[in-house]
C-alpha positions, 0 to 999 in steps of 0.5 A, spaced: 750 172 198 746 177 203 739 174 201 742 167 203 745 169 209 740 173 212 734 168 211 729 169 217 732 176 218 730 183 215 734 185 209 736 192 212 742 196 208 747 195 215 745 188 216 747 186 208 753 190 209 755 186 215 753 179 213 757 180 207 763 183 211 762 189 205 762 194 211 770 194 211 771 195 203 764 198 200 760 205 202 754 204 205 750 206 199 752 200 195 746 196 196 742 202 194 746 203 187 746 195 186 738 195 187 736 201 183 741 202 178 745 196 178 746 193 170 743 186 171 737 183 169 732 179 173 730 175 166 737 173 165 738 171 172 732 167 172 734 163 166 741 162 169 738 159 175 734 155 171 740 152 167 743 151 173 737 147 176 737 143 170 744 141 170 745 139 177 738 135 177 740 132 170 733 133 168 732 130 161 725 129 160 719 134 160 719 140 165 714 141 170 712 148 172 707 151 177 704 158 176 700 162 181 700 168 185 701 170 192 699 176 196 704 180 200 701 185 205 704 192 204 701 199 206 704 206 205 703 212 200 709 212 196 709 204 195 708 203 187 703 198 185 699 197 191 692 194 191 686 192 195 685 184 195 682 179 199 686 176 204 686 168 203 689 167 210 684 170 214 679 165 216 675 170 221 667 170 219 666 175 213 673 175 211 671 175 204 668 182 204 674 185 207 680 187 203 687 189 205 692 193 201 698 189 198 702 187 192 700 181 188 706 177 185 705 172 179 710 167 180 713 161 176 717 155 180 720 149 177 718 142 180 722 136 181 720 129 183 726 126 186 722 119 188 714 117 187 710 123 190 716 126 193 717 133 190 721 139 191 720 147 189 725 152 186 722 159 184 724 162 178 721 168 177 716 173 179 712 179 176 708 184 179 700 185 178 698 192 178 691 194 178 688 198 173 687 204 177 694 204 180 698 204 173 703 209 172 702 214 167 704 211 160 704 204 163 699 198 159 695 194 163 696 187 164 692 181 166 695 175 171 694 171 165 698 175 160 703 176 166 704 168 166 704 168 159 710 173 159 714 169 164 713 163 160 716 166 154 722 170 157 725 163 159 726 162 152 725 154 153 725 153 145 721 146 143 722 143 150 716 139 152 713 143 158 707 141 163 704 147 166 700 146 173 695 152 174 689 153 178 682 154 175 683 161 175 689 161 170 686 155 166 685 160 159 686 159 152 692 163 152 696 158 157 693 152 154 695 151 147 702 153 146 707 149 142 710 144 146 706 145 152 701 141 156 696 144 161 694 141 167 689 144 171 682 144 174 675 147 172 669 149 177 663 144 178 658 148 174 663 149 168 660 148 161 662 142 158 660 139 151 661 132 147 665 131 141 662 133 135 659 128 131 660 126 124 657 131 119 650 129 116 650 128 108 648 134 104 649 139 110 652 145 108 656 150 112 662 149 116 662 143 121 660 144 128 666 145 133 662 142 139 657 137 140 651 136 145 652 140 152 653 136 158 654 137 165 658 134 170 652 131 174 650 127 167 657 125 166 658 122 173 652 118 172 655 114 166 657 108 170 660 105 164 665 110 163 667 110 170 674 107 172 677 105 179 684 109 180 689 108 185 693 114 186 699 117 190 698 124 193 700 128 199 704 122 201 699 117 202 695 112 197 688 113 195 683 109 191 677 113 187 672 112 182 672 117 177 669 118 170 674 119 165 673 121 158 675 126 152 670 132 152 670 139 149 671 145 154 668 152 153 670 157 149 675 161 154 679 154 154 679 154 146 677 149 141 681 143 142 679 137 146 681 135 153 681 129 157 677 130 164 677 126 170 671 127 174 669 125 181 666 127 188 669 130 194 667 128 201 662 133 201 659 131 195 661 136 190 664 134 184 671 136 182 673 136 175 681 135 173 683 136 166 689 136 161 690 138 154 694 132 153 690 126 151 695 121 152 697 123 159 694 117 164 689 120 169 693 117 175 699 121 173 694 127 171 692 127 179 699 126 181 701 132 178 696 137 180 697 135 187 704 137 186 702 144 185 701 145 192 709 145 193 708 152 190 704 154 196 709 151 201 714 156 197 710 162 198 709 161 206 717 160 207 719 166 202 714 170 206 715 168 213 723 166 213 725 169 206 723 176 208 720 177 201 715 182 203 720 186 207 723 190 201 726 197 204 726 200 197 720 203 194 721 204 187 718 199 182 725 196 179 728 195 186 722 191 189 722 187 183 729 185 184 728 184 191 723 179 190 728 176 184 733 175 189 729 172 195 727 167 190 734 166 187 737 165 194 731 160 196 732 156 190 740 156 191 739 153 198 734 148 196 738 146 190 744 145 194 740 141 199 737 136 194 743 135 190 749 135 194 752 129 196 752 127 203 747 133 205 743 129 210 749 129 215 751 136 214 748 140 220 751 146 225 749 142 231 752 135 232 747 132 236 741 134 231 741 129 225 734 129 222 732 124 216 732 127 209 735 133 206 736 139 210 731 144 210 733 151 207 733 154 214 738 149 217 742 149 210 743 157 211 746 156 217 751 151 215 753 155 209 754 161 213 758 158 218 762 154 212 763 161 208 765 165 214 759 169 213 757 173 220 750 173 221 750 174 229 752 182 228 746 185 228 745 191 232 743 191 239 736 194 241 737 201 243 734 202 250 731 209 252 734 212 258 729 214 263 732 221 266 733 221 274 728 226 277 730 230 283 725 228 289 721 233 292 723 236 299 
């Protein structure tokens, strides 16, 4: 409740107690004990959050999950898991050569399509990527691909059909070929592609070839007979593109199964390759799904700007993980209340402010805090340093 009420404010211990009015009945060390020694599981909390979202949104079809990583800038001697990473928000010259200290979190989110092209993001769980040189004694190193696979396994989705949206860095065989799971991603413009293997020549000995002739994206784009005109609705507008659509074999890093690829040039002339491991999925739907992956980037921005995801006051690994999990839970619950509550468009703390559409997370936080009587304005006043009065010289 404190993480939801303090959306946009620092999650200090005193502010947590004041926001929830626990300072009357609880000791000031209660938040520390809850984060460090509390008997609750982040994995179980993510499962319950997913069950609640599926129930409130009435999702009966395949689940759409997005996986990506984000950087939270931190520095200090006593913070576990710190590493040097390139800053994606730095647009100054030479930014690719400069690195900053921080935590890299691999996050998974549920995407829900309310209407055609209208998507909402619900973050579920996150795992901290620790560089090999910063690993504590006795810990096994895990790559980002292994952390993403662990997030999918711990949700225990069973045999339910899942569509996973990732960028090209996560397009690996471990995430691509799982039972009941489809992967939608993109490849580099110079990615190794192969045609399907032809029939086995009569009398040839040995096993059948897994891949056919090697082809490039430029060669495939020149095949005008396999081009199709696609009309897609992405980023809130309709676009008409001409693209190559065909079944190909990927490189060994993506496994030994065929993929359905869509290739078309950008405005700069560089070819872009989208693919899906489901050969029956239409190319228009594939492009719309990958465009919806950008919603997790919007969630990253809100969590780090207003949700204070990187403002953890604890330094232990378990406390940091729980702090991030609570930030994701508070964001998802507020967003879920915004899109599923009947008449949420008319709810607002200010009677003169009625924008169209469901209320934002920040606006809804003020409404929930006011309705539940949570005090969000009892912040400590700034301390002004007194200037001593010096005696005037005679």
